N, C-alpha and C positions, 0 to 999 in steps of 0.2 A: 504494500500499499503506500510505504514511503517513498517509493522509487516512481509510482504513479504520480503522486502528490507534486514531488519534484519537477517532474517533467512537465505536468500542467503550467506549475509556476514558471517554469522557464519558459513554456511557450507564450505566455502573458507578456514576461519580460522581453521577449523578441519583438513585440509589437508595441511597447514601452508603456505598458499598463503601470499606473501609479497606485501606491497606497494598497499593496497586495496584504491581505489576512487571509489567514486559514485559521477556521474556527471547526473544532472538534466537537460534533452534534451527536455522537454515537449515544443511543439510550435516550435521547432527547426528543426523536420524532422517528418517523417510519419512511422516510424518503431518501435519507443517505448517511453515511458516515462524517463527511465531512463538506464544509462549505469554503470556497475560495472566492472571496471577494474583492473585486478589482474595479479602478477608475480608470475610464478613458475620456479623452479631452473633447471627442464630438463623435457623432454617430458613424461618421468612416472609421475612426480608431476603434471603437466598440465592435463594430462589424468585423474589421481587421482582425480583432483579437479571437472572436467567435470562428472566423475562418481558420485560423490557426490552431485553435482547439479542435476543431472538426478534422483538419489535416492530420494532427497527431492521433488523434482517436482511431482515423482510417489507419496509419502507416503502422501502430502499436496494437491494433486491433482490441482497442478498448470499446466496450458498448456504448455506445452513443445513443440514448432513449430519445432525445430530440431536443430542439432549439427554440426557444420561444423568444419573441420580442424583437426579431432580429431586424424587422423593416423599418421600426421607428427608430430603433439604437438608443434609446434613454435606458433601458434596461433589458439586458439579454440574458437568458437565462439558458446555460448549457448543462443537461442532464446527463451524467456520465454514470448512471445507476447509484454508485457508492458515494461519488464526489459530485457536487452540484457547484457548479461555477456562476456567480452572479457578476455581470459586467455592466456597471454604472456609469451615466454622466454624473459630474458633481453634485449637481445639485440633487437629482433623485436620490443618489446614494444617502446624501446627507438627510433626507426627507424620511427614507425608509429607515433608516439607521438599523440594519440587521446587526452589526456589531454588538450593540447595546442589547437588542432583542434576544439574542443567542448567547450571549456571554452571561 
């Protein structure tokens, strides 16, 4: 799991994601074990981060259950079954404040 987490974080870093947070949510919900929360500066960047994660999932044969919110790009969710990646625009990340909610 640690290797998968690290590769996803590296994919986000490759597209210059900011403020990368990993939250362990094991036992707190039924939808995943970890949340990775990142920020992109604009919809093009958030979409590029999502594209990089999708490419990684294909390359590494990770189960990608879906990508939601891609077209508007202000909050994109990439569901890799045990890891959920939330890609936010800054104002949306501040508004939803998932770190506070899940920590």
